C-alpha positions as CSV (number, residue, x, y, z in Angstrom):
1,M,0.0,0.3,-0.5
2,H,1.4,3.3,-0.8
3,C,0.8,6.6,1.0
4,P,-0.7,9.9,-0.3
5,S,1.3,12.9,0.3
6,K,-0.8,14.6,2.8
7,R,-0.5,11.3,5.3
8,S,2.7,9.9,4.6
9,F,3.3,7.7,7.3
10,K,2.0,4.6,6.7
11,C,1.4,2.7,10.0
12,P,3.4,-0.3,10.7
13,G,2.7,-4.3,11.1
14,N,-0.8,-5.3,9.0
15,N,-2.1,-1.9,9.8
16,T,-3.5,0.2,6.0
17,K,-3.8,3.5,8.0
18,C,-1.8,6.4,6.8
19,I,-1.1,9.1,9.0
20,N,0.1,12.7,8.4
21,M,3.5,12.7,9.2
22,K,2.8,15.8,12.1
23,F,1.5,12.9,14.6
24,V,4.9,10.4,13.8
25,C,6.9,10.9,17.2
26,D,4.5,13.9,18.4
27,G,4.8,12.3,22.5
28,R,1.4,11.6,22.9
29,P,-1.5,8.8,21.7
30,N,-4.5,10.9,19.8
31,S,-7.4,9.4,17.3
32,F,-5.3,10.5,14.1
33,A,-2.6,8.4,15.5
34,C,-2.0,4.7,14.6
35,P,-4.1,2.1,16.3
36,D,-0.7,0.1,18.0
37,G,1.0,3.5,18.9
38,G,3.3,2.6,15.5
39,D,3.3,6.2,15.0
40,E,5.2,6.9,18.7
41,K,8.3,3.6,18.3
42,N,11.4,3.9,16.8
43,C,11.8,8.0,17.5
44,D,15.7,8.1,17.9
45,I,15.4,10.8,15.1
46,C,12.5,13.3,14.3
47,P,10.8,13.8,11.6
48,S,11.6,16.8,9.5
49,V,8.6,18.4,10.2
50,R,9.5,18.5,14.6
51,S,13.3,18.4,14.0
52,Y,13.6,18.7,17.7
53,K,14.1,15.4,20.0
54,C,13.2,16.0,23.5
55,P,16.1,15.4,26.2
56,D,14.4,11.8,28.1
57,S,11.9,11.5,26.0
58,T,10.0,10.2,22.5
59,K,8.2,13.2,21.6
60,C,10.2,15.7,18.7
61,I,9.1,19.1,18.4
62,D,9.2,22.2,16.0
63,M,12.3,24.1,16.6
64,K,10.7,27.8,16.9
65,Y,9.4,26.2,20.2
66,V,13.2,25.1,21.5
67,C,13.5,27.1,24.7
68,D,10.5,29.8,23.9
69,G,9.7,29.9,28.1
70,E,6.5,27.3,27.4
71,S,5.6,23.6,28.4
72,R,4.5,21.4,25.9
73,D,3.2,18.6,27.4
């Protein structure tokens, strides 16, 4: 299965679901994520849409939020 460009991440395993890259490694489960949480696995390298990896976490955030004085839970 090939994912359309607007939903360019294919959930791993036997799943046929494709999600938007902005939900990959965002550190939170949501209705747009992969059913098995596969979008939060293997987050050692952040996707280009959120290129900063938070320390001791799998969460990746946009560089514009780094050192902005606000917490991003």
